[in-house]
SETORDREN-551537 format. One record per residue (C-alpha): x, y, z. Coordinates in Angstrom, 1 decimal. Layout:
<pts>
+--------+--------+--------+
:      X :      Y :      Z :
+--------+--------+--------+
:      X :      Y :      Z :
...
+--------+--------+--------+
</pts>
This chain:
<pts>
+--------+--------+--------+
:      X :      Y :      Z :
+--------+--------+--------+
:  -21.0 :  -14.4 :   57.0 :
:  -22.9 :  -14.0 :   53.8 :
:  -20.8 :  -11.0 :   52.8 :
:  -17.6 :  -13.0 :   53.2 :
:  -18.6 :  -15.3 :   50.4 :
:  -18.3 :  -12.5 :   47.9 :
:  -15.0 :  -11.1 :   49.1 :
:  -11.7 :  -12.2 :   47.5 :
:   -9.1 :  -13.4 :   50.0 :
:   -6.6 :  -10.7 :   50.9 :
:   -3.0 :  -11.3 :   49.5 :
:   -0.3 :  -11.3 :   52.1 :
:    2.6 :   -9.0 :   50.9 :
:    6.1 :  -10.0 :   51.5 :
:    8.2 :   -8.0 :   53.9 :
:   11.8 :   -7.0 :   53.2 :
:   13.8 :   -7.2 :   56.4 :
:   17.4 :   -6.9 :   57.4 :
:   18.7 :   -9.5 :   60.0 :
:   21.9 :   -9.1 :   61.9 :
:   24.4 :  -11.7 :   60.9 :
:   22.2 :  -13.0 :   58.1 :
:   22.1 :  -10.1 :   55.7 :
:   19.2 :   -8.6 :   53.7 :
:   16.5 :  -11.0 :   52.8 :
:   12.9 :  -11.4 :   52.0 :
:   10.7 :  -12.6 :   54.9 :
:    7.3 :  -13.8 :   53.8 :
:    4.4 :  -15.6 :   55.4 :
:    5.2 :  -19.1 :   54.2 :
:    6.6 :  -20.2 :   57.5 :
:    3.3 :  -19.4 :   59.3 :
:    0.8 :  -20.1 :   56.6 :
:    2.3 :  -22.9 :   54.6 :
:    1.7 :  -20.9 :   51.3 :
:    4.6 :  -20.1 :   49.0 :
:    5.5 :  -16.4 :   48.9 :
:    7.1 :  -14.2 :   46.3 :
:   10.8 :  -14.8 :   45.8 :
:   13.4 :  -12.1 :   45.3 :
:   14.1 :  -13.4 :   41.8 :
:   10.4 :  -13.0 :   40.9 :
:   10.3 :   -9.5 :   42.2 :
:   13.5 :   -8.7 :   40.3 :
:   12.0 :  -10.2 :   37.1 :
:    8.9 :   -8.0 :   37.4 :
:   10.9 :   -4.9 :   38.0 :
:   13.1 :   -5.6 :   35.0 :
:   10.1 :   -6.2 :   32.8 :
:    8.6 :   -2.9 :   33.9 :
:   11.8 :   -1.1 :   33.3 :
:   12.2 :   -2.7 :   29.9 :
:    8.6 :   -1.8 :   28.9 :
:    9.2 :    1.8 :   29.9 :
:   12.4 :    1.9 :   27.9 :
:   10.7 :    0.6 :   24.8 :
:    7.9 :    3.2 :   25.2 :
:   10.4 :    6.0 :   25.5 :
:   12.5 :    4.9 :   22.6 :
:    9.5 :    4.3 :   20.2 :
:    8.0 :    7.6 :   21.2 :
:   11.3 :    9.5 :   20.6 :
:   11.8 :    7.9 :   17.2 :
:    8.2 :    8.7 :   16.1 :
:    8.4 :   12.3 :   17.4 :
:   11.8 :   12.7 :   15.7 :
:   10.5 :   11.5 :   12.3 :
:    7.4 :   13.7 :   12.7 :
:    9.4 :   16.9 :   13.6 :
:   12.1 :   16.2 :   11.1 :
:    9.8 :   15.7 :    8.1 :
:    7.6 :   18.6 :    9.3 :
:   10.5 :   21.0 :    9.3 :
:   11.8 :   19.8 :    6.0 :
:    8.3 :   20.2 :    4.6 :
:    7.1 :   19.5 :    1.0 :
:    7.2 :   15.9 :   -0.1 :
:    9.1 :   14.9 :    3.0 :
:    6.1 :   15.5 :    5.3 :
:    3.7 :   14.1 :    2.7 :
:    5.8 :   10.9 :    2.6 :
:    5.7 :   10.7 :    6.4 :
:    1.9 :   11.1 :    6.5 :
:    1.6 :    8.5 :    3.7 :
:    3.8 :    6.1 :    5.7 :
:    1.8 :    6.5 :    8.8 :
:   -1.5 :    5.9 :    7.0 :
:   -0.2 :    2.8 :    5.2 :
:    1.1 :    1.3 :    8.5 :
:   -2.1 :    2.2 :   10.3 :
:   -4.4 :    0.7 :    7.6 :
:   -2.2 :   -2.3 :    7.3 :
:   -2.6 :   -3.0 :   11.0 :
:   -6.4 :   -2.7 :   10.6 :
:   -6.5 :   -5.1 :    7.7 :
:   -4.1 :   -7.5 :    9.5 :
:   -6.4 :   -7.5 :   12.6 :
:   -9.4 :   -8.2 :   10.4 :
:   -7.7 :  -11.2 :    8.8 :
:   -6.9 :  -12.7 :   12.1 :
:  -10.7 :  -12.7 :   12.8 :
:  -11.8 :  -14.4 :    9.6 :
:  -12.3 :  -11.4 :    7.3 :
:  -10.5 :  -11.0 :    4.0 :
:  -10.3 :   -7.3 :    3.1 :
:   -8.8 :   -6.3 :   -0.3 :
:   -5.7 :   -4.7 :    1.3 :
:   -4.1 :   -3.7 :   -2.0 :
:   -7.1 :   -1.5 :   -3.0 :
:   -7.3 :    0.1 :    0.4 :
:   -3.5 :    0.7 :    0.7 :
:   -3.4 :    2.2 :   -2.7 :
:   -6.3 :    4.4 :   -1.8 :
:   -4.7 :    6.0 :    1.2 :
:   -1.4 :    6.3 :   -0.6 :
:   -3.2 :    8.0 :   -3.4 :
:   -5.1 :   10.3 :   -1.0 :
:   -1.8 :   11.6 :    0.4 :
:   -0.5 :   12.4 :   -3.1 :
:   -3.8 :   13.9 :   -4.1 :
:   -3.7 :   16.1 :   -1.0 :
:   -0.2 :   17.3 :   -1.9 :
:   -0.9 :   18.1 :   -5.6 :
:   -4.6 :   19.1 :   -5.2 :
:   -6.7 :   19.5 :   -2.1 :
:   -9.8 :   18.1 :   -0.4 :
:  -11.6 :   17.4 :   -3.6 :
:   -8.9 :   15.1 :   -5.0 :
:   -8.8 :   13.3 :   -1.6 :
:  -12.5 :   12.5 :   -1.9 :
:  -12.1 :   11.4 :   -5.6 :
:   -9.3 :    9.0 :   -4.6 :
:  -11.2 :    7.4 :   -1.9 :
:  -14.3 :    7.0 :   -4.1 :
:  -12.2 :    5.5 :   -6.9 :
:  -10.8 :    3.0 :   -4.3 :
:  -14.3 :    2.1 :   -3.2 :
:  -15.4 :    1.7 :   -6.8 :
:  -12.5 :   -0.6 :   -7.5 :
:  -13.4 :   -2.8 :   -4.5 :
:  -17.0 :   -3.1 :   -5.6 :
:  -16.0 :   -4.0 :   -9.2 :
:  -13.6 :   -6.6 :   -7.9 :
:  -16.3 :   -8.3 :   -5.8 :
:  -18.7 :   -8.1 :   -8.7 :
:  -16.5 :  -10.2 :  -11.0 :
:  -14.6 :  -12.4 :   -8.5 :
:  -16.3 :  -14.9 :   -6.3 :
:  -15.3 :  -14.4 :   -2.7 :
:  -16.9 :  -15.5 :    0.6 :
:  -18.7 :  -12.8 :    2.6 :
:  -18.4 :  -10.2 :   -0.2 :
:  -20.5 :   -7.6 :    1.6 :
:  -18.6 :   -7.7 :    4.9 :
:  -15.2 :   -7.7 :    3.2 :
:  -16.0 :   -5.0 :    0.7 :
:  -17.5 :   -2.8 :    3.4 :
:  -14.6 :   -3.2 :    5.8 :
:  -12.1 :   -2.6 :    3.0 :
:  -13.7 :    0.7 :    2.1 :
:  -14.4 :    1.7 :    5.8 :
:  -10.7 :    1.3 :    6.7 :
:   -9.5 :    3.3 :    3.7 :
:  -12.0 :    6.1 :    4.2 :
:  -11.3 :    6.2 :    7.9 :
:   -7.5 :    6.4 :    7.7 :
:   -7.5 :    8.7 :    4.6 :
:   -8.8 :   11.5 :    6.8 :
:   -5.2 :   12.1 :    7.9 :
:   -4.5 :   13.3 :    4.4 :
:   -5.8 :   16.7 :    5.4 :
:   -2.6 :   17.1 :    7.4 :
:   -0.8 :   17.2 :    4.1 :
:   -3.0 :   20.1 :    2.9 :
:   -2.2 :   22.0 :    6.1 :
:    1.5 :   21.1 :    5.6 :
:    1.5 :   23.0 :    2.3 :
:    0.6 :   26.3 :    3.9 :
:    3.2 :   29.0 :    4.8 :
:    2.4 :   28.5 :    8.5 :
:    2.4 :   24.7 :    8.3 :
:    4.8 :   24.0 :   11.2 :
:    3.1 :   26.1 :   13.9 :
:   -0.5 :   25.2 :   12.8 :
:    0.2 :   21.4 :   12.7 :
:    2.1 :   21.6 :   16.0 :
:   -0.7 :   23.5 :   17.6 :
:   -3.2 :   20.8 :   16.7 :
:   -0.9 :   17.9 :   17.7 :
:    0.2 :   19.5 :   21.0 :
:   -3.4 :   20.4 :   22.1 :
:   -4.6 :   16.9 :   21.2 :
:   -1.7 :   15.3 :   23.0 :
:   -2.1 :   17.5 :   26.1 :
:   -5.8 :   16.7 :   26.2 :
:   -5.0 :   13.0 :   26.2 :
:   -2.2 :   13.4 :   28.9 :
:   -4.3 :   15.6 :   31.1 :
:   -7.2 :   13.2 :   30.9 :
:   -5.0 :   10.3 :   31.7 :
:   -3.4 :   11.7 :   34.8 :
:   -6.5 :   13.3 :   36.2 :
:   -8.5 :   10.2 :   35.5 :
:   -5.9 :    8.0 :   37.1 :
:   -5.8 :   10.1 :   40.2 :
:   -9.5 :   11.1 :   40.7 :
:  -11.5 :    9.1 :   38.2 :
:  -14.7 :    7.6 :   39.6 :
:  -17.6 :    8.0 :   37.1 :
:  -17.2 :    6.0 :   33.9 :
:  -17.5 :    8.1 :   30.7 :
:  -18.2 :    5.2 :   28.3 :
:  -18.5 :    2.0 :   30.3 :
:  -19.1 :   -0.2 :   27.3 :
:  -16.5 :    1.2 :   24.8 :
:  -13.8 :    2.5 :   27.2 :
:  -14.3 :    1.4 :   30.8 :
:  -11.1 :    3.2 :   31.9 :
:  -12.2 :    6.6 :   30.6 :
:  -13.9 :    8.7 :   33.3 :
:  -15.8 :   12.0 :   33.4 :
:  -13.2 :   13.3 :   35.9 :
:  -10.5 :   12.5 :   33.3 :
:  -12.4 :   14.1 :   30.6 :
:  -12.7 :   17.3 :   32.6 :
:   -9.0 :   17.2 :   33.3 :
:   -8.4 :   16.8 :   29.6 :
:  -10.6 :   19.8 :   28.8 :
:   -8.7 :   22.0 :   31.2 :
:   -5.4 :   20.8 :   29.8 :
:   -6.4 :   21.4 :   26.2 :
:   -8.0 :   24.8 :   26.8 :
:   -5.1 :   25.9 :   29.1 :
:   -2.4 :   24.8 :   26.6 :
:   -4.2 :   26.4 :   23.7 :
:   -4.5 :   29.7 :   25.5 :
:   -0.8 :   29.7 :   26.5 :
:    0.4 :   28.7 :   23.0 :
:   -1.7 :   31.6 :   21.5 :
:    0.4 :   34.1 :   23.5 :
:    3.6 :   32.9 :   21.6 :
:    4.1 :   35.1 :   18.6 :
:    5.3 :   32.1 :   16.5 :
:    1.8 :   30.6 :   16.5 :
:   -0.3 :   32.7 :   14.0 :
:   -3.6 :   32.4 :   16.0 :
:   -5.5 :   34.6 :   18.4 :
:   -6.6 :   33.3 :   21.8 :
:  -10.1 :   32.8 :   20.5 :
:   -8.9 :   30.8 :   17.5 :
:   -6.7 :   28.7 :   19.7 :
:   -9.7 :   28.0 :   22.0 :
:  -11.8 :   27.0 :   19.0 :
:   -9.1 :   24.4 :   18.2 :
:   -9.2 :   23.2 :   21.8 :
:  -13.0 :   22.9 :   21.5 :
:  -12.7 :   20.8 :   18.4 :
:  -10.2 :   18.6 :   20.1 :
:  -12.3 :   18.0 :   23.3 :
:  -15.3 :   17.1 :   21.1 :
:  -13.7 :   15.1 :   18.3 :
:  -10.8 :   13.4 :   20.0 :
:  -13.0 :   11.3 :   22.3 :
:  -15.1 :   10.4 :   19.3 :
:  -12.1 :    9.3 :   17.3 :
:  -10.9 :    7.2 :   20.3 :
:  -14.4 :    5.8 :   20.8 :
:  -14.7 :    4.8 :   17.1 :
:  -11.5 :    2.7 :   17.3 :
:  -12.5 :    1.3 :   20.7 :
:  -15.8 :    0.2 :   19.2 :
:  -14.0 :   -1.7 :   16.4 :
:  -11.5 :   -3.2 :   18.8 :
:  -14.2 :   -4.3 :   21.2 :
:  -16.1 :   -5.9 :   18.3 :
:  -13.0 :   -7.8 :   17.3 :
:  -12.0 :   -8.6 :   20.9 :
:   -8.5 :   -7.1 :   20.7 :
:   -6.6 :   -4.7 :   23.0 :
:   -4.4 :   -3.0 :   20.4 :
:   -4.5 :   -2.8 :   16.6 :
:   -0.8 :   -3.6 :   16.3 :
:    2.6 :   -3.7 :   17.9 :
:    4.6 :   -1.5 :   15.5 :
:    5.3 :    1.0 :   18.4 :
:    6.7 :   -1.1 :   21.3 :
:    5.0 :   -0.2 :   24.5 :
:    2.3 :    1.9 :   22.8 :
:    0.5 :   -0.6 :   20.7 :
:   -0.1 :    0.1 :   17.0 :
:    0.1 :    3.2 :   14.8 :
:   -3.7 :    3.3 :   14.5 :
:   -3.9 :    3.4 :   18.3 :
:   -1.7 :    6.5 :   18.3 :
:   -3.6 :    8.5 :   15.6 :
:   -7.2 :    7.5 :   16.2 :
:   -8.0 :   10.9 :   17.8 :
:   -6.2 :   12.9 :   15.0 :
:   -8.2 :   11.1 :   12.3 :
:  -11.3 :   13.1 :   13.5 :
:   -9.5 :   16.3 :   14.7 :
:   -7.3 :   17.0 :   11.6 :
:  -10.1 :   17.3 :    9.0 :
:  -12.0 :   19.6 :   11.4 :
:   -8.9 :   21.7 :   12.1 :
:   -8.3 :   22.1 :    8.3 :
:  -11.9 :   23.3 :    7.8 :
:  -11.4 :   25.9 :   10.6 :
:   -8.0 :   27.1 :    9.4 :
:   -9.4 :   27.5 :    5.9 :
:  -12.5 :   29.4 :    6.9 :
:  -10.4 :   31.6 :    9.3 :
:   -8.0 :   32.5 :    6.4 :
:   -5.0 :   30.9 :    8.2 :
:   -4.0 :   28.7 :    5.2 :
+--------+--------+--------+
</pts>
């Protein structure tokens, strides 16, 4: 009897039945329990909503992938412009979320900082990226030094944090300037995506032990192992394709960077979202959340991949 107090009442599912002379209908337990059941209209509404959400997810994913592949194949300033647009949208989402929770970041300085970092990466390299971010931070500090604003420390720190965080994607521009830009960037993106996909499906099917119960309750160790296998396996397979200019060992190094840094990138955003009490950073990608939600792992993976490609002589 004591145990029953802690158990939720079981829901009584409706039963679809076909009755001769009456047609197909929905028979539920209302007649015997007195409680209202689920109507056919409600079930149809739920199914339509699910189908609509899936359609939006597919469409938004196709559009994003098409823009990514199109600009990557065109190369040059086209790809730089795409990366800059992604960073501006992602940082804009971050600042917008902060504003909804009482903070007032200096969006113009941060947005100019990430836009400048993309241009600096195209015409210079990693050094100019750092210089651009530092100049953006100095501008923020100087502004708060001469203009009276509430919570200056919090707002200045969050402005600089967002710009420095998102600007890491600028390293993709540097990789995009190399002669092997398309296969190298695709290698990183595909291995990262397959790590996420493998982790999702394995975690959903077999997940039991939570990986980060505070930051990401849904992430499990079983899912992580599934992601590791998917990343390593895909990297090994892709290395056998002559178009990818990497050895199997080099591809596996990329996979190792992904399995270590992608969860950290995801965890960093989860920490910020949990602190702000939000599920997604934005809604620019219907069915997927915000742009920042899609690139959080790459913000940590891309700079490390650049360093490896550079030291390995692949750029």
